[in-house]
ZATIMAR-517396 format. One record per residue: z, y negated, x of N, C-alpha, C, O in turn; residue in three letters. Coordinates in steps of 0.001 Angstrom, whole numbers, padded with zeros to 6 digits, always signed. Atoms other than C-alpha are relative to their C-alpha. Layout:
// ZATIMAR-517396
ZYXZYXZYXZYXALA ...
END
This chain:
// ZATIMAR-517396
+000173-000885+001030+043860-141276+186206-000813-000353-001098-001641+000401-001609MET +000636+000772+001081+042666-143604+183656-001752+000049+000293-002591+000348-000558LYS +001335+000104-000428+039352-143969+185554-000625+001445-000137-001781+001590-000534ARG +000511-001488+000143+038980-140037+185599-000085+000296-001541-001023+000980-001949PHE +000103-000305+001293+039617-139864+182001-001115-000744-000611-001645-000162-001558ALA +001148+000668+000483+036916-142327+181200-001295+000575+000527-002294+000701-000181LEU +001150-000797-000565+034535-140602+183604-000145+001231-000783-001313+001561-000991LEU +000115-001362+000627+035172-137271+181722-000536-000382-001440-001389+000341-001956VAL +000490+000253+001317+034576-138912+178369-001336-000442-000067-002035-000201-001051ALA +001414+000511-000300+031433-140477+179552-000855+001194+000246-001800+001346-000528GLY +000681-001437-000123+030051-137083+180751-000234+000774-001163-001328+001202-001531VAL -000001-000742+001214+031024-135398+177761-000957-000510-001118-001689+000222-001784LEU +000986+000733+001165+029190-138072+175352-001376+000215+000689-002248+000695-000035ILE +001261+000051-000377+026234-138182+177667-000466+001663+000079-001629+001945-000212ALA +000282-001463+000087+026156-134306+177942-000347+000630-001323-001121+001574-001487GLY +000235-000697+001191+026270-133646+174483-001360-000471-000805-001733-000004-001881SER +001258+000621+000569+023026-135725+173841+000037-000712-001189-000981-001118-001750GLY -000159+000525+001288+024598-137169+170866-000383-001605+000106-000974-002152-000825LEU +000155+001424-000058+024362-140771+171988-000550-000409+001327+000261-000465+002252LEU +000381+000139-001321+022198-141611+174875-000143-001514+000075-000938-002146-000622ALA -000117+001382-000406+022924-144996+176170-000717-000493+001249-000265-000070+002314TRP +000978+000051-001044+020223-146335+178507+000880-000856+001249+001436-001924+000998PRO -000527+000677-000980+021658-147353+181844-000520-001228+000464-001750-001276+000459ALA +000689+001215-000103+021114-150922+182857-000932+000132+001262-001863-000661+001401SER +000919-000188-000992+019500-149615+186026-001194+000835-000264-002033+001041+000613SER +001076-000878+000539+017144-147435+184066-001341-000788+000217-001430-002011+000334ALA +001622+000543+000019+013269-147961+184295-000096-000578-001444+000579-000083-002347GLU +000337+000317+001457+012009-149886+181183-000718+001097-000711-000453+001262-001901PRO +000406-001170+000721+010011-146853+180331+000930+000884-000439+000712+001439-001516ALA -000941-000900+000509+013054-144773+180096+000808-000633-001065+001183+000085-001992ASP -000903+000770+000957+015058-147332+178087-000973+000133-001368-000578+000503-002474ILE +000855-000047+001331+011999-147505+175708-000035+001442-000557-000085+001572-001780ILE -000009-001316+000479+011993-143685+175441+001376+000406-000649+001484+001183-001598ALA -001452-000302+000644+015778-143564+174743+000066-000658-001225+000587-000047-002158ALA -000189+000773+001412+015560-146243+171905-000995+000647-000940-000674+000807-002117ARG +001024-000916+000950+012440-144326+170424+000799+001087-000470+000980+001172-001685ARG -000683-001063+000413+014547-141135+170483+001191-000215-001002+001445+000512-001962ALA -001014+000396+000888+017482-142944+169008-000410-000255-001525+000144+000332-002454ASN +000440+000332+001020+015579-144490+166294-000642+001216-000932-000491+001332-002148GLN +000456-001311+000711+013824-141200+165412+001086+000866-000534+000914+001490-001582LYS -001023-000788+000410+017100-139475+165175+000553-000620-001206+000830+000058-002195ARG -000518+000782+001177+018364-142323+162851-000934+000393-001307-000456+000667-002408VAL +000950-000357+001232+015310-141589+160567+000284+001580-000349+000308+001860-001547GLY -000398-001501+000356+016139-137791+160506+001222+000031-000710+001329+000736-001714GLU -001256-000016+000799+019665-138521+159469-000173-000726-001306+000421-000262-002279ILE +000236+000817+001194+018571-141068+156831-000731+001085-000989-000419+001213-002173ALA +000740-000918+001000+016233-138417+155404+000948+001200-000404+000795+001798-001469LYS -001050-001198+000401+019195-135710+155491+000818-000755-000991+001148-000095-001977SER -001014+000582+000968+021403-138211+153573-000760-000113-001339-000195+000124-002406ILE +000890+000107+001256+018491-138790+151058-000038+001250-000626+000044+001283-001854ASP +000076-001466+000545+018265-135034+150532+001373+000171-000629+001427+000647-001763ALA -001416-000123+000332+022057-135052+150144+000113-000496-001415+000490+000160-002386GLY -000167+000740+001446+021939-137595+147313-000936+000757-000916-000458+001114-001993LEU +000949-000642+000957+018899-135922+145681+000666+001340-000663+000524+001681-001837LEU -000727-001231+000554+021017-132694+145421+001237-000081-000306+001897+000934-000532ASN -001268+000262+000605+024061-134329+144451+001218+000423+000841+002280+000835+000373LYS -001108-000148-000959+026101-133910+147521+001246-000853-000210+001085-001837-000932SER -001231+000830+000070+029528-135433+147637+000046-000780+001274-000243-000216+002330SER -000237+001003-001005+030144-138434+149890+000531+000764+001305+000044+000742+002436ALA -000948-000581-001169+032729-136422+151910-000751+001010+000697-000467+001255+001870ALA +000961-001047-000577+030032-133711+152558-000855-000650+001150-001297-000004+002100ALA +000959+000631-000851+028039-136298+154375+000697-000836+000955+000111-001811+001426MET -000820+000958-001020+030678-137831+156668-000654+000063+001393-001002-000899+002077VAL +000433-000188-001512+029484-136242+159873-001387-000610+000323-001664-001056+001437ASP +001322+000662-000083+025943-137502+159251+000080-001513+000052-000531-002171+000894LEU -000240+001480-000055+027143-141088+158301+000579-000283+001373+000100-001248+001969VAL -000563+000431-001200+029344-141032+161525-001022-000058+001120-001047-001019+001889LYS +001067+000026-001066+026509-140217+163800-000936-001196-000188-001222-001988+000710GLU +000949+001305+000243+024181-142768+162127+000739-001408+000384+000164-002353+000926LEU -000650+001285-000189+026887-145431+162337+000225-000189+001379+000155-001362+001745ASP -000064-000007-001357+027449-144692+166016-001205-000413+000540-001209-001343+001346ASP +001195+000455-000439+023792-144877+166593-000502-001341-000195-001193-001932+000634ARG +000273+001436+000516+023405-148147+164698+000646-000918+000986+000074-001954+001324ALA -000766+000939-001007+026041-149653+167188-000692-000232+001359-000379-001134+002137LYS +000673+000040-001298+023677-148991+170055-001221-000854-000033-001852-001052+001005LEU +001468+000659+000179+020657-150973+168805-000016-001282+000880-001077-001396+001492ILE +000104+001082-000494+021262-154139+170358-000272+000338+001664-001140-000255+002305LYS +000162-000165-001380+021662-152648+173949-001279+000700+000300-001586+000774+001490GLY +001385-000581-000429+018141-150800+173723-001088-000954+000068-002248-000545+000129TYR +001017+001036-000189+016323-154092+173975+000266-001106+001051+000237-002321+000855PHE -000114+001094-000911+016998-155561+177223-001088-000626+000524-002202-000115+000413PRO +001239+000666-000709+014857-157993+179067-000924+001001+000841-000372+001853+001538GLU +000850-000772-000804+011858-156295+180666-000483+001249-000830-001245+002019-000245GLY +000218-000999+000631+011515-153760+177908-001134-000374-001268-001384+000342-002238THR +000938+000737+001105+008964-155952+175795-001302+000765+000054-001920+000791-001011GLN +001369-000776-000220+005782-153815+177042+000156+001378+000301+001168+001932+000729THR -000075-001670-000239+004917-150273+177318-000332+000669-001334-001154+000244-002146GLY +000161-000909+001199+005182-147577+174664+000874-000378-000920+001858+000323-001159ASP -001002+000378+000947+006789-149666+172058-000791-000755-001062-001927-001205-000915THR +000507+000771+001137+006306-151271+168691+000806-001208-000172+000578-001942-001134LYS -000899+001203+000068+008893-153947+169258-000855-001258+000129-001743-001447+000960ALA +000677+001558-000002+007752-157548+168480+000615-000705+001178+001702-000402+001669ARG -000572+000990-000953+008085-160289+171053+001273-000819-000720+002045-001441+000010PRO -000872+000963+000732+010404-162057+168335+001492+000700+000391+002494+000005+000224GLU -001179-000469-000335+013202-159682+169518+000733-000721+001286+001947-000849+001448ILE -000483+000701-001197+013374-161536+172862-000126-001564-000136+000450-002279+000684TRP +000408+001419+000251+012217-164975+171618+000970-000603-000990+001191-001811-001067THR -000835+000217+001345+014525-164967+168613+001212+001031+000249+001505+001831-000639ASP -001082-000960-000210+017465-163005+170198+001078-000389-001122+001628+000593-001620ARG -001074+000275+000871+019942-164673+167811-000263+000440-001329+000733+000693-002007ALA +000467-000438+001113+017951-163630+164783+000066+001645+000140+000627+002342-000705GLY -000182-001531-000233+017634-159990+166191+001420+000519-000043+001742+001541-000649PHE -001294-000406+000146+021232-159888+166733+000762-000171-001181+001675+000621-001411ASN -000379-000010+001370+022121-160976+163401-000584+000902-000962+000116+001119-001951ALA +000506-001067+000659+019919-158436+161839+000711+001295+000532+001210+002029-000321ALA -000690-001053-000641+021405-155779+164165+001580+000235-000618+002089+001263-001064ALA -001391-000060+000630+024943-156860+163076+000152+000190-001367+001173+000748-001767ASP +000136-000371+001383+024011-156715+159457-000172+001520-000174+000417+002147-001055ALA +000338-001452+000139+022694-153211+159999+001248+000666+000297+001679+001405-000588TYR -001185-000581-000316+025820-152080+161721+001103-000188-001042+001838+000744-001368VAL -001016+000301+001009+028042-153893+159116+000004+000968-001149+001020+001525-001564ALA +000027-000662+001178+026518-152068+156191+000102+001554+000287+000477+002264-000646GLU -000194-001428-000251+026539-148558+157831+001494+000149+000544+001905+001305+000644PHE -001468-000065-000004+030299-149312+158718+000542+000140-001257+001455+000943-001447ASP -000503-000182+001491+030848-149739+155003-000339+001380-000600+000400+001895-001438LYS +000393-001141+000581+029001-146634+154257+001004+001198+000606+001401+002129-000096LEU -000794-000977-000449+031121-144615+156623+001435-000061-000640+002035+000991-000856LEU -001255+000151+000640+034362-146030+155041-000095+000678-001544+000840+001268-002087VAL -000005-000545+001333+033129-144991+151663-000263+001548+000063+000139+002267-000851ILE +000193-001601-000082+032024-141350+152846+001390+000516+000334+001888+001437-000313ALA -001346-000618-000234+035412-140832+154464+000960-000073-001101+001838+000782-001218GLN -000949-000110+001147+037188-141866+151324-000617+000874-001163-000034+000923-002247ALA +000246-000852+000990+035161-139458+149387-000538-000548-001379-000494+000070-002443GLY +000232+000629+001217+033802-142080+147016-001448+000207-000277-002268-000639+000079ASP +001342-000403+000318+030659-140366+145791-000859-001095-001024-002072-001291-000951THR +000777+000853+000776+029905-142931+143085-000369-001344+000708-001263-002064+000264ALA +000405+001183-001004+029764-145730+145777-001070+000202+001035-001821-000678+001458ALA +000672-000553-001111+028041-143734+148273-001581-000324-000308-002141-001109+000457PHE +001379+000222+000150+024499-143834+146962-000409-001626-000071-001260-002044+000714GLY +000352+001391-000096+024293-147642+146142+000387-000711+001455-000183-001778+001683PRO -000457+000533-001251+025912-148461+149686-000971+000515+000958-001373-000194+001881GLN +001102-000583-000999+023389-146006+151446-001345-000907-000320-002055-001139+000659PHE +001154+000643+000234+020507-148046+149726+000146-001440+000655-000780-001952+001285GLU -000194+001163-000597+022074-151265+150785-000098-000044+001534-000605-000989+002138LYS -000019-000175-001487+022527-150023+154402-001474+000233+000471-001888-000297+001501ALA +001358-000453-000471+018887-148503+154535-000819-001294-000228-001852-001367+000438ALA +000830+001164+000115+017542-152072+153304+000258-000739+001244-000702-001461+001510SER -000133+000404-001197+018840-153288+156560-000922+000404+001098-001293-000319+002023THR +001077-000590-001143+016496-150980+158575-001158-000547-000332-001838-000931+000619CYS +001246+000394+000367+013577-152102+156603-000133-001688+000176-001185-002257+000468GLY +000099+001565-000393+014521-155961+156951-000286-000043+001370-001201-000803+001686ALA +000007+000310-001360+014806-155660+160611-001519+000678+000444-002255+000051+001205CYS +001548-000298-000253+011435-153650+160884-000857-000837-000302-001830-000972+000439HIS +001112+000884+000441+009601-156144+158986-000081-001343+000816-001075-002065+000893ARG +000165+001258-000730+010593-158954+161133+000028+000277+001658-000178-000653+002438GLN -000124-000302-001426+010976-157234+164604-000780+001359+000415-000516+001831+001521PHE +000609-001100-000305+008723-154178+164571-001471-000304-000279-001807-000978-001252ARG +001519-000014+000338+004913-153986+164778-000324+001184-000757+000394+002179-000662GLN +000459-001048+001023+003162-151772+162291-001253+000580+000752-001920+001477+000238ARG 
END
């Protein structure tokens, strides 16, 4: 019964298209495409949050966006398995040659968006903007070190 429940949950998540996790047996090109799609969606969500901040939306009004962004942030490490260094990617070799550095950057990224989610769920609009800026800075820090321009 427990296996069935896990299977159903996995099918529902995969079927929703919300969070596409690349299967370990997937082809490198498919994993690269999935990570590019994930990061594109992260950018779209960030732009929506930016717009919300400009329009003075409350933190509580952005909980769903932040929750999706936080969930997607947690996938980042899994999107760079060995064998996905080449192809249609802007990933720099340092992701694989400095895995500890990449993992640390990914962990910082997740931690800051986790904090943003807590703030949004608490409805703390005053703290939301500054925390969003701090969290967004972790995106740029990782891009500077691990993404080709």
